[in-house]
VEXRODO-255542 format. One record per residue (C-alpha): y, z, x; residue number from 1. Coordinates in steps of 0.25 Angstrom, whole numbers. Layout:
<sites>
      Y      Z      X   nr
      Y      Z      X  NUM
...
</sites>
This chain:
<sites>
      Y      Z      X   nr
   -137     88    -35    1
   -125     98    -32    2
   -130    108    -42    3
   -144    108    -36    4
   -138    110    -22    5
   -130    122    -27    6
   -141    127    -35    7
   -150    127    -23    8
   -139    133    -14    9
   -137    145    -23   10
   -151    147    -28   11
   -148    145    -42   12
   -153    137    -54   13
   -145    124    -55   14
   -141    128    -69   15
   -134    141    -64   16
   -126    134    -53   17
   -122    121    -61   18
   -108    126    -64   19
   -106    129    -50   20
   -111    116    -46   21
   -102    109    -55   22
    -90    116    -49   23
    -94    113    -35   24
    -96     98    -39   25
    -82     97    -45   26
    -76    103    -33   27
    -84     95    -22   28
    -88     83    -30   29
   -102     85    -24   30
    -98     83     -9   31
   -109     91     -2   32
   -100     95      9   33
    -90    101      0   34
   -100    107     -9   35
   -105    115      2   36
    -91    119      7   37
    -86    122     -7   38
    -99    131    -10   39
    -96    138      4   40
    -82    140      0   41
    -85    147    -13   42
    -95    156     -6   43
    -86    160      5   44
    -75    164     -5   45
    -84    172    -14   46
    -83    162    -26   47
    -98    159    -24   48
   -106    172    -21   49
   -120    178    -22   50
   -121    189    -32   51
   -131    199    -28   52
   -132    205    -42   53
   -135    192    -48   54
   -143    187    -36   55
   -137    173    -36   56
   -124    166    -32   57
   -112    167    -42   58
    -99    160    -43   59
    -86    160    -52   60
    -86    147    -59   61
    -71    148    -63   62
    -66    151    -49   63
    -75    141    -42   64
    -70    130    -52   65
    -56    133    -48   66
    -58    132    -33   67
    -52    121    -26   68
    -61    115    -16   69
    -51    108     -7   70
    -44    120     -1   71
    -56    129      0   72
    -65    119      6   73
    -54    113     15   74
    -52    127     21   75
    -67    130     22   76
    -69    116     29   77
    -57    119     39   78
    -62    133     42   79
    -76    127     45   80
    -70    115     53   81
    -63    125     62   82
    -76    131     66   83
    -82    118     70   84
    -83    113     85   85
    -71    107     92   86
    -79     93     92   87
    -82     93     77   88
    -68     98     74   89
    -63     86     83   90
    -71     75     76   91
    -66     81     62   92
    -52     80     66   93
    -53     66     72   94
    -60     61     59   95
    -50     68     50   96
    -39     60     57   97
    -46     47     54   98
    -48     51     39   99
    -60     53     30  100
    -69     43     39  101
    -69     36     52  102
    -78     28     60  103
    -88     34     70  104
    -83     25     81  105
    -70     32     81  106
    -77     45     85  107
    -84     37     96  108
    -71     32    102  109
    -65     46    102  110
    -77     52    108  111
    -75     43    120  112
    -61     50    123  113
    -60     64    130  114
    -52     70    119  115
    -63     67    108  116
    -75     67    116  117
    -82     78    107  118
    -80     71     94  119
    -93     64     94  120
   -100     78     95  121
    -90     83     84  122
    -94     71     75  123
   -109     76     75  124
   -105     90     72  125
    -96     85     60  126
   -107     77     55  127
   -117     88     56  128
   -107     98     49  129
   -105     88     37  130
    -90     86     39  131
    -92     71     42  132
   -102     61     38  133
   -106     47     42  134
   -103     36     32  135
   -107     22     35  136
   -109     16     48  137
   -101     23     58  138
    -92     30     48  139
    -89     45     48  140
    -82     52     37  141
    -78     66     32  142
    -87     71     21  143
    -75     74     12  144
    -60     72     14  145
    -58     87     13  146
    -67     88     26  147
    -58     78     32  148
    -45     86     28  149
    -51     99     34  150
    -54     92     47  151
    -40     86     48  152
    -35    100     46  153
    -42    104     59  154
    -30     97     66  155
    -18    105     66  156
     -7     99     58  157
      3     99     69  158
     -7     91     78  159
    -12     81     68  160
     -3     70     72  161
     -6     72     87  162
    -21     73     84  163
    -20     59     77  164
    -12     53     88  165
    -21     58     99  166
    -33     53     91  167
    -26     39     90  168
    -23     39    105  169
    -38     41    109  170
    -42     30     99  171
    -31     21    104  172
    -37     21    118  173
    -50     14    112  174
    -41      4    103  175
    -33     -1    115  176
    -38    -15    118  177
    -51    -13    110  178
    -55    -18     96  179
    -59     -5     89  180
    -59    -10     75  181
    -54     -1     64  182
    -52     10     73  183
    -39      4     77  184
    -34     10     63  185
    -38     24     66  186
    -32     23     80  187
    -18     18     75  188
    -18     28     63  189
    -21     40     73  190
    -12     36     84  191
      0     33     74  192
      1     47     71  193
      7     49     85  194
     20     40     82  195
     29     51     88  196
     21     50    102  197
     19     35    102  198
     33     31    101  199
     37     39    113  200
     28     29    122  201
     32     15    121  202
     20      9    127  203
     11     17    118  204
     20     13    106  205
     17     -1    109  206
      2      1    110  207
      1      9     97  208
      9     -2     90  209
     -1    -12     95  210
    -12     -3     90  211
     -5     -2     76  212
     -3    -17     76  213
    -18    -20     78  214
    -21     -9     67  215
    -11    -16     58  216
    -17    -30     61  217
    -31    -25     59  218
    -27    -19     45  219
    -20    -32     41  220
    -33    -40     45  221
    -40    -30     36  222
    -30    -32     24  223
    -26    -17     25  224
    -11    -21     24  225
     -5     -7     22  226
    -12     -1     34  227
     -8    -13     42  228
      6    -11     38  229
      5      4     42  230
      0      1     56  231
      9    -11     59  232
     21     -3     54  233
     18      8     64  234
     16     -2     75  235
     30     -7     72  236
     36      7     73  237
     30      9     87  238
     37     -4     93  239
     49     -1    102  240
     63     -6     97  241
     63    -18    107  242
     49    -22    103  243
     52    -36    100  244
     57    -38    115  245
     47    -28    121  246
     34    -31    113  247
     37    -45    107  248
     23    -49    104  249
     19    -36     98  250
     31    -36     89  251
     29    -50     84  252
     14    -47     80  253
     17    -33     74  254
     29    -39     66  255
     21    -50     60  256
      9    -40     57  257
     19    -30     51  258
     25    -41     42  259
     11    -45     38  260
      7    -31     34  261
     20    -29     26  262
     18    -42     19  263
      4    -39     15  264
      9    -26      9  265
     19    -34      1  266
     31    -28      8  267
     37    -42      9  268
     52    -38     12  269
     47    -29     24  270
     38    -40     29  271
     49    -50     28  272
     58    -40     36  273
     48    -38     47  274
     45    -53     48  275
     60    -56     49  276
     61    -46     61  277
     49    -53     68  278
     55    -66     66  279
     68    -62     72  280
     62    -57     84  281
     51    -68     86  282
     54    -76     98  283
     48    -90     94  284
     44    -98     82  285
     29    -96     85  286
     31    -81     84  287
     39    -82     71  288
     29    -91     63  289
     19    -80     58  290
     31    -72     53  291
     37    -84     46  292
     24    -87     40  293
     22    -73     35  294
     37    -73     30  295
     34    -85     21  296
     22    -78     15  297
     31    -66     12  298
     41    -75      5  299
     30    -82     -2  300
     24    -68     -7  301
     38    -65    -13  302
     40    -79    -19  303
     51    -83    -10  304
     45    -97     -9  305
     58   -103     -4  306
     59    -94      8  307
     44    -98     11  308
     48   -112     11  309
     60   -111     19  310
     53   -102     30  311
     41   -111     31  312
     49   -124     31  313
     57   -119     42  314
     45   -115     51  315
     38   -128     48  316
     50   -136     53  317
     50   -127     66  318
     35   -131     67  319
     39   -145     67  320
     35   -148     53  321
     43   -156     42  322
     48   -150     29  323
     51   -160     18  324
     64   -158     10  325
     57   -164     -2  326
     43   -169     -6  327
     39   -178    -17  328
     26   -180    -25  329
     24   -193    -19  330
     25   -187     -5  331
     16   -176     -8  332
      5   -185    -14  333
      6   -194     -2  334
      4   -182      7  335
     -8   -176      0  336
    -15   -190      1  337
    -11   -191     16  338
    -17   -177     18  339
    -30   -179     10  340
    -32   -192     18  341
    -30   -185     31  342
    -40   -175     27  343
    -50   -185     23  344
    -49   -192     36  345
    -53   -179     44  346
    -63   -175     33  347
    -69   -162     30  348
    -74   -162     45  349
    -60   -158     49  350
    -62   -144     43  351
    -74   -141     52  352
    -65   -142     65  353
    -61   -130     73  354
    -47   -123     71  355
    -36   -128     80  356
    -28   -119     90  357
    -15   -125     85  358
     -8   -112     80  359
      4   -120     76  360
     -4   -128     66  361
     -9   -115     59  362
      5   -110     58  363
     11   -123     53  364
      0   -124     42  365
      4   -109     38  366
     18   -113     36  367
     15   -126     28  368
      6   -117     19  369
     17   -107     16  370
     27   -118     13  371
     18   -125      4  372
     15   -113     -4  373
     30   -110     -5  374
     32   -125     -9  375
     22   -123    -21  376
     31   -112    -27  377
     45   -117    -23  378
     45   -132    -20  379
     36   -143    -26  380
     21   -147    -25  381
     26   -159    -16  382
     31   -149     -6  383
     18   -141     -6  384
     10   -154     -4  385
     19   -158      8  386
     16   -145     15  387
      2   -144     12  388
     -1   -158     16  389
      7   -156     29  390
     -1   -144     33  391
    -15   -151     30  392
    -11   -163     38  393
     -7   -154     50  394
    -20   -147     50  395
    -28   -160     49  396
    -20   -166     61  397
    -20   -153     70  398
    -33   -146     66  399
    -39   -134     58  400
    -32   -121     59  401
    -33   -108     52  402
    -23   -112     41  403
    -30   -125     38  404
    -38   -120     26  405
    -26   -115     19  406
    -19   -128     22  407
    -30   -136     16  408
    -31   -127      4  409
    -16   -127      1  410
    -16   -143      3  411
    -26   -144     -8  412
    -19   -136    -18  413
     -7   -145    -17  414
    -14   -158    -15  415
    -25   -158    -25  416
    -24   -168    -37  417
    -34   -174    -46  418
    -36   -185    -37  419
    -39   -177    -24  420
    -44   -164    -30  421
    -58   -166    -25  422
    -54   -168    -10  423
    -44   -157    -11  424
    -54   -148    -16  425
    -63   -151     -5  426
    -52   -149      5  427
    -49   -135     -1  428
    -64   -131     -1  429
    -64   -135     14  430
    -52   -126     16  431
    -60   -114     11  432
    -71   -118     20  433
    -62   -119     32  434
    -56   -105     29  435
    -70    -99     28  436
    -73   -106     42  437
    -61   -100     48  438
    -63    -87     42  439
    -49    -84     38  440
    -51    -75     26  441
    -36    -73     25  442
    -35    -87     19  443
    -43    -84      7  444
    -32    -80     -2  445
    -24    -93      0  446
    -36   -102      0  447
    -42    -96    -13  448
    -29    -97    -20  449
    -27   -111    -17  450
    -42   -116    -18  451
    -46   -108    -31  452
    -32   -107    -37  453
    -28   -122    -35  454
    -40   -131    -31  455
    -54   -125    -35  456
    -51   -125    -50  457
    -53   -140    -51  458
    -67   -138    -45  459
    -72   -124    -46  460
    -73   -114    -58  461
    -61   -106    -62  462
    -69    -93    -61  463
    -72    -96    -46  464
    -58    -97    -44  465
    -55    -84    -51  466
    -65    -77    -41  467
    -60    -83    -29  468
    -45    -81    -32  469
    -48    -66    -34  470
    -54    -66    -20  471
    -41    -73    -15  472
    -32    -63    -21  473
    -40    -52    -15  474
    -40    -58     -2  475
    -25    -61     -3  476
    -22    -46     -5  477
    -32    -42      6  478
    -26    -52     17  479
    -11    -48     13  480
     -9    -63      7  481
     -4    -57     -6  482
      3    -70    -11  483
    -10    -79     -9  484
    -18    -68    -16  485
     -8    -68    -27  486
     -9    -83    -29  487
    -24    -81    -29  488
    -22    -71    -40  489
    -13    -80    -49  490
    -23    -91    -48  491
    -35    -82    -51  492
    -28    -78    -64  493
    -25    -92    -67  494
    -40    -96    -65  495
    -45    -83    -73  496
    -37    -88    -85  497
    -42   -102    -84  498
    -56    -97    -83  499
    -55    -89    -95  500
    -55    -75    -89  501
    -54    -63    -99  502
    -39    -63   -102  503
    -38    -47   -103  504
    -45    -45    -90  505
    -36    -56    -83  506
    -24    -49    -89  507
    -28    -36    -83  508
    -30    -42    -70  509
    -16    -48    -71  510
    -10    -35    -74  511
    -17    -29    -62  512
    -11    -40    -53  513
      3    -39    -58  514
      2    -24    -54  515
     -3    -29    -41  516
      9    -39    -40  517
     19    -28    -40  518
     14    -24    -26  519
     14    -39    -21  520
     27    -43    -27  521
     23    -58    -29  522
     33    -64    -39  523
     24    -77    -40  524
     11    -69    -43  525
     18    -60    -52  526
     24    -71    -61  527
     10    -78    -61  528
      3    -65    -65  529
     13    -62    -76  530
     12    -77    -81  531
     -3    -75    -82  532
     -2    -62    -89  533
      7    -67   -100  534
     -2    -78   -102  535
    -14    -69   -103  536
     -7    -59   -112  537
     -4    -70   -122  538
    -18    -75   -121  539
    -24    -61   -124  540
    -15    -56   -135  541
     -2    -64   -135  542
      4    -53   -127  543
      3    -43   -138  544
     -3    -32   -130  545
     -4    -38   -116  546
      9    -43   -113  547
     19    -36   -103  548
     34    -37   -101  549
     34    -43    -87  550
     34    -58    -87  551
     34    -69    -76  552
     47    -72    -70  553
     48    -86    -63  554
     63    -87    -61  555
     69   -101    -61  556
     57   -110    -64  557
     65   -123    -66  558
     59   -134    -58  559
     49   -144    -62  560
     40   -140    -50  561
     41   -125    -51  562
     26   -120    -51  563
     30   -107    -58  564
     36   -115    -69  565
     23   -122    -71  566
     16   -108    -71  567
     25   -104    -82  568
     21   -116    -91  569
      7   -115    -87  570
      6   -101    -94  571
     14   -106   -106  572
      4   -117   -108  573
     -8   -107   -108  574
     -1    -98   -117  575
      3   -108   -127  576
    -10   -115   -127  577
    -19   -103   -130  578
     -9    -98   -140  579
    -10   -111   -148  580
      5   -115   -146  581
      3   -130   -145  582
     18   -134   -143  583
     20   -124   -133  584
      8   -128   -125  585
     12   -142   -125  586
     26   -139   -121  587
     22   -130   -109  588
     10   -140   -105  589
     20   -151   -103  590
     30   -142    -96  591
     19   -138    -87  592
     14   -152    -84  593
     29   -156    -81  594
     30   -145    -71  595
     17   -146    -64  596
     14   -161    -63  597
     13   -159    -48  598
      3   -147    -49  599
     -9   -155    -53  600
    -18   -146    -45  601
    -15   -134    -53  602
    -25   -127    -62  603
    -14   -124    -71  604
    -12   -139    -73  605
    -27   -141    -78  606
    -26   -130    -88  607
    -13   -134    -94  608
    -18   -149    -95  609
    -30   -143   -103  610
    -21   -135   -112  611
    -11   -146   -114  612
    -23   -155   -118  613
    -28   -146   -129  614
    -14   -143   -134  615
    -11   -158   -135  616
    -23   -160   -143  617
    -18   -149   -153  618
     -5   -156   -154  619
    -12   -170   -156  620
    -19   -163   -168  621
     -5   -162   -174  622
      2   -175   -169  623
     -3   -187   -161  624
      6   -187   -149  625
      4   -196   -137  626
      8   -185   -127  627
     -2   -176   -132  628
    -13   -187   -132  629
     -9   -190   -117  630
    -10   -175   -114  631
    -24   -174   -120  632
    -29   -186   -112  633
    -23   -180    -99  634
    -29   -166   -102  635
    -43   -172   -104  636
    -42   -181    -92  637
    -38   -169    -83  638
    -49   -160    -89  639
    -59   -171    -87  640
    -55   -173    -72  641
    -55   -158    -70  642
    -69   -156    -76  643
    -74   -167    -67  644
    -71   -157    -55  645
    -74   -144    -62  646
    -83   -144    -74  647
    -82   -129    -75  648
    -67   -128    -76  649
    -64   -140    -85  650
    -75   -146    -93  651
    -73   -137   -105  652
    -58   -140   -105  653
    -61   -155   -105  654
    -72   -154   -116  655
    -62   -146   -125  656
    -51   -156   -123  657
    -61   -167   -127  658
    -65   -159   -139  659
    -51   -158   -144  660
    -48   -172   -141  661
    -61   -177   -149  662
    -57   -167   -160  663
    -44   -175   -161  664
    -52   -188   -162  665
    -61   -182   -173  666
    -73   -184   -164  667
    -80   -172   -170  668
    -94   -173   -162  669
    -87   -176   -149  670
    -77   -164   -151  671
    -87   -154   -155  672
    -96   -158   -143  673
    -84   -156   -134  674
    -79   -143   -140  675
    -93   -137   -138  676
    -94   -143   -124  677
    -81   -136   -120  678
    -85   -123   -126  679
    -98   -124   -118  680
    -91   -128   -105  681
    -81   -117   -106  682
    -92   -107   -108  683
    -99   -112    -96  684
    -87   -111    -87  685
    -83    -97    -93  686
    -70   -101    -99  687
    -71    -92   -111  688
    -56    -96   -115  689
    -59   -111   -115  690
    -72   -108   -122  691
    -64   -101   -133  692
    -54   -112   -133  693
    -65   -123   -135  694
    -71   -115   -146  695
    -57   -113   -153  696
    -54   -128   -152  697
    -68   -131   -158  698
    -65   -121   -169  699
    -52   -128   -173  700
    -59   -141   -172  701
    -70   -137   -182  702
    -59   -130   -191  703
    -51   -144   -192  704
    -65   -150   -195  705
    -67   -140   -207  706
    -80   -135   -200  707
    -76   -120   -202  708
    -89   -114   -198  709
    -89   -122   -185  710
    -75   -118   -183  711
    -78   -103   -185  712
    -89   -104   -175  713
    -80   -109   -164  714
    -69   -100   -167  715
    -78    -88   -166  716
    -83    -93   -153  717
    -68    -95   -148  718
    -65    -81   -153  719
    -76    -75   -144  720
    -72    -83   -132  721
    -57    -79   -134  722
    -62    -64   -135  723
    -69    -65   -122  724
    -57    -72   -116  725
    -48    -60   -120  726
    -38    -68   -129  727
    -35    -60   -141  728
    -25    -70   -145  729
    -35    -81   -146  730
    -45    -72   -153  731
    -35    -69   -164  732
    -31    -84   -165  733
    -46    -88   -167  734
    -49    -76   -176  735
    -38    -82   -185  736
    -45    -95   -186  737
    -59    -88   -188  738
    -53    -80   -200  739
    -46    -92   -206  740
    -59   -100   -206  741
    -68    -88   -211  742
    -58    -87   -223  743
    -60   -102   -226  744
    -75   -101   -225  745
</sites>
């Protein structure tokens, strides 16, 4: 260790130099290079010296402890580096310009030029002297950032900008017309230091603009949006004033990339401004289409769904498509069946075909997808169905394209009903396989959001959806598809609550996401998160210690088909049910059903039906109401149908409803069997909250029967489940029941 090394160097017992070793470690963090330099620095300034009288090395601990390593070592390093050979100094300067590390291939490129012919020899010297080390395959790095700082100081301050620029010029010769990988970033970063010289040469300005555009595009492809923005902004700066006339193709491409990078950085106003400039200078509709599509995505991210609808409808009309002024449930049902019949005619074999070269098809499908999404938030489900059906029919008629997987998936989210759920699920799974075959990773956020958030819950476990939607959220942020990533996030939280994830952990996640949303500025996602947060806060402790002042703000929610209105009622149903407010739960359940009769595919609907059924049974215990009896019948039928597709997600719910129904009929044996079956099914599926709910209902049943000891057993089990779930509110309610029964015993 360090003490042993210093002990050997000073020929002292380890116990004697232990205090010095502690100081040296504190100053150098044990870095061997800095240890040596620091020790030499102490010796050269007389702070560490040999005492002839004592015949040993001595030092002043107080002065040594107060020494600042940075200035002393930096000065010592600079002095030593000034004595190195020209070639070693050159490689140190070059590497210092690139940062703490660089690729060895860069040195290879430079050594082929006359100006830097000696850098290869210099590299060997720098490695030998210990200034640089090899780390990983083909990577070189300074042993410490202070070594890099000292090397950079070898360049005169007045000449640093020119040194960077000249270095970039040499590398630029190798980049021009060649695929040099990540070296393009080093080249652009270096040559951009010479802005004042570049702008004096028009041809060079265009060449460097192209270089920065390529670097920006590569950074965008690598999901480094801020770096891309920096390169593309510099490229825009280099263009001449008349660039739209003199360099049209370059200007068009650069304008779109710049807007894409700006959008990915959530600078929506700036991105819109850039796009409008590009649109005003574009010479034809084909050149405008990518910008209009990106504009619609920017509008969507800001919640401007009417602007999205107007933009997309205008473009689709120009592409020869028709936009209906209105659409009805009857029309949309007919279109769904027509589309499914067309799909069944071609069969799954159709998906094995090759991609078509029809670029217009891909563009048209993209605008149909955008207008369908806008219709979901701003129009009606019948509009969504119309646009998604039209898009699938186009692809079925004209062939597969890159956009086909997204088109098929979006169609299934709007077309799925109880009757066609299996076929739509198969189509959606095929869409995922098609995306995998095409290898378009950027489609993952939207595909995962639609599949796991809106389709798979009927067939696959909630927990699997939680995992996949997290991946979709992360992919959305990586690919700059912020809105789709945030949709994945909202659906993930919904599934997490449905699967009984720990409430306190989920609340912490939501608080983190709300902080994140201050950057992404999505009104829809923020309101959704605030709704979830308020619900969780109530479930945890009635909001006593977990509530915040900020609440969801939906604006004017009047309108039968307003999806955000449905979301508000959905949360109120959950809150009322778990709080035990029977009348409120009944009221908001009926409100939700009236708002979302068209949205039969939604996970929310099945959850509300479950709570509505249990709540109606509680009302039936007080008064026999035909309306409540019908609600129970429908709820059991819905859960039986759902359980036939997904035993994992719905069997426990079905068993609990049947247990409660049998308890009303005083069928003791059947009720007990169903309660226990529900508890076991919920335990097997990991739904700790619904395991607790089944135990609670069983406890109340035994209490009504006068079986106090059995009631206590189930209540205690319910309390354990609710503790694991993280609901202090439910734990307290159950504890009151336990206390009351204990007293009566």
